[in-house]
N, C-alpha and C positions, 0 to 999 in steps of 0.2 A: 727793817723797822718802818721804813717809809710805807712799804706795802701794808704792813699791820695797821698803821694809822689810817690809811685810806679805807681799809676794810672796816675799821671801827666807825669811821664817819659814815660810810655807806649803810652799815647796820643801823646807826642811829636815824638816818634819813628814812629808811624803810620802816622803822618802828614808828616814826611820826606819821608816815603816810597811812600805816595800818590803823593807828589811833584816830586819824582823821576820818577814815572810811568807817570805822566802827561808830564814831560819834555821829556821823551823818546818817548811818543806818538806824541808829537808836532814835534820832530825832524823827525820821521818817515813820518808824513804827509807832512812836508816841502820837504823832499827828493822825496816823491811820486809826489808832484806838480811840482818840477823841472823836473822830469823824463817825466811827461805827456807833459809839455810845450816843452821840447827838442824834444820829439818823434813827436809831432804834427807839428813842423816847419821843420822836415827832410823828404826827399823822400826816401822810402825804396829802396834798391839797385836793386831789381827786378822790381820795378815799372817803371823806366825809359826805361828798355828793352822792357817791354810790350807796352809802347807808341811807341817805334821804330817799333815793330812788327805790331801794328795796322796801322801805316802810310805806311809801305811797302806792307801790304796786300791790303790796299785800292787802292794803285797805280797799284798793280798786277791785280785787279779786273777791273780797268779802262782800263788797257792795253790789257788784254787777254779775260777774260770772268768772269761772276759772279760765275761760277762753279770752280774757281781756289781755290786751297788750299795751304797755306803756310806750308810746311813740316819741315822747319828748318831754322835757321838763325845763322850766324857766324860772330863775330866781327873781322874785318880785321885791322881797324885803329880806335883808340879812346877808348880802353878798360879802360883807366884811368877815362874817363868821364862816361862811362856806369857804372862803379863800384863805382862812387862817390855818395855822398848824397846831391848834390846840387839840386835846384829847376829849372829844365830845361823844356822848351816848344819845341815840335817838330814844326819847321817852314816849312820844306819842306822835301820831299823824292823823289829823281830823279834817274831813272835808268841810269847805267853808264857802260854798256857792259856786255856781257855774259861770263861765265866761264865754259862752257860745257853744256850738255843737262839739261834743266830745272834747271839751276843755273845762277843767274844774280847778278851783283854787283849794290849796291844802295849807293848814296852819301846822307847822312841824316844831315840836318842842325838843330842843337840844340841851343836854345837861353836861356841865363840866364839874370840877371839884368845888367851884365857887358859886355857881348859880344856874338857873335855867333860862335859856335864851330861846326866843321865838323867831322862826324863819317862815316866810310865806312864799310858796311856789305855786306856779301854774302848771298843771300836768295835762298833757295831750295824750289821749288814749283811743284805742279801737277795740272792737269786739268781733271775734270770729263767729259767724252764725251760719245756720243751715239755710240755703235758698233753693227753690225748686225750678227746674228747667223743663220746658215742653220737650218730650222725647221725639215728637213728630208734629207735623202740621195738624192743628186742631180746629174743628169747624164750630161756628156759632151754633149754640143749642146743644153741644155735646155735654153729656154728664161725665165728669172726670173720675177716673179710677187710678190705681197705682201704676197702671201700665202707661199712663199718658205723661208721666214726668219722672225725673230722677233728681237726687240730691247732690249739691256741691257745697263746699265751704267758701265763704267770701267774707271780706271785711265789711262791717256794716256801713262805713263811710262811703263805699263805693256802690252801694245798692241804689236802685231807682226808688223814688217815693212810692210807698204802698206795696212794696215787695212782700209777699207772704212768707212768714218765717215758721209756720206751724202746718204740718201736713194735714191736720184735722180741718184746717180752714180751706182745703182744696178738695179733698175726696168727697164725692157725692154733689159737689157744686156744678151748676150749669154755666157754660161759657155764654157771655153777652156779645162776644165778638170773635172773629177768627184770630188764632194765634199761631205764629210761625214756629217752626222747629228751632230749638236752641234759645227761645226767648224766656227771660225770667218772668215767672207767673206773678201777677199783681192782683190785689184784692178787687180793683175795679174791673178786671177782666171777668169776673164771676158773679153769680147771684144764687140765691137758694133756689132749689128746684121748685118750679111752678106747679101748682095744683090746678088740674083741668077738670071741670065739672062734667058730670054725666049728661048725655045729650049733645055734647059738642061734636060738630062735624070735623072729621080728620081724614088725612090721606093714609091709605093702607098700602104698605109695600110688602108683598108676600115673596119670600126668598126661598129657593131650593137649590138642588144641584144644578148649576149651569142655567138657572132660570130665575128671572125676577119679574114679578107682575105688579103693576101699580093700579089701585082702584080707590074708592072712597067708602066711607062708612061712618058710623056713629058710636061714640063711646057708650058702653052700657054700664059703666061704673066710674066713680070719682078716681082719678089716677094722678100720680105726680110724674114729672119728666124723670125718666130713668127707672120708673117702676112698672110693675105689670099692669096690663090694661086688657079689658074685654071690649071687643068692637063688633058691631053688626054690619056686615058687608052689604053694600047696596046691590051688587050684581049677584052674588051667590045666595043672598037672603039667609046667610048662616052666621052664627056667632063664632068668632075665632079669638084665641089668646095671643097676645104679643107684648111688646115692650113700647111704652110711649117714649121714643127717642128725642122728640122735640115737642113743643106745644101743639103742633098740627100734624104729627106723623106718628103712626104705629107700625113697627116692623114685626112681621110674623115670619117665623121659621117653619118650614115644612120638610 
């Protein structure tokens, strides 16, 4: 009998322990469910800022180029909204003035179920552009062709002032100064081809296989640097055809 009573007592204690464990597990599951529901209904603090960045970047692309990059964003007005956990929708992002090179203000409209709120941000951006690099040392007076340079991509903020961004502004131009290999071509390095009038005294360089002869002559037609020229040679007393390679030099191939 004594043994039966002890077993009964033990069974009751085990039953209480099991009930306690089940109760604790139930509470834990309830808290977890509440936490999941609460989290699902809230917008993470960083999520709203990401929405603002996406809207600003979209407008930058539409305003400038598909090669634009958003490099940073700063909240000027509305930090309390950006830092909240409300459920907002970006209604509009409108450019609202510049704040220095590659920095612009944006007015962003955010709507929740109650009202539309205005946030002001400063966006920093950069644009990837084509620049042109001298492929070899280039001498003053040279007329540039596609063989004299190559194209690379570069951020506009890192370019020297006056860097040429369009190949059409290079080809056919004449160099005003010597340019080293690997140098970014700038507009002030070049000028339009000069027109030299008929009757101008010029140097004549006659080039053939393993031979080069220098003499002088006179232009028989108006010519532009880089264009065809007719010249009457002083020594041979003959007219020859060549290329006006600089304002005072005609190169003749034989």
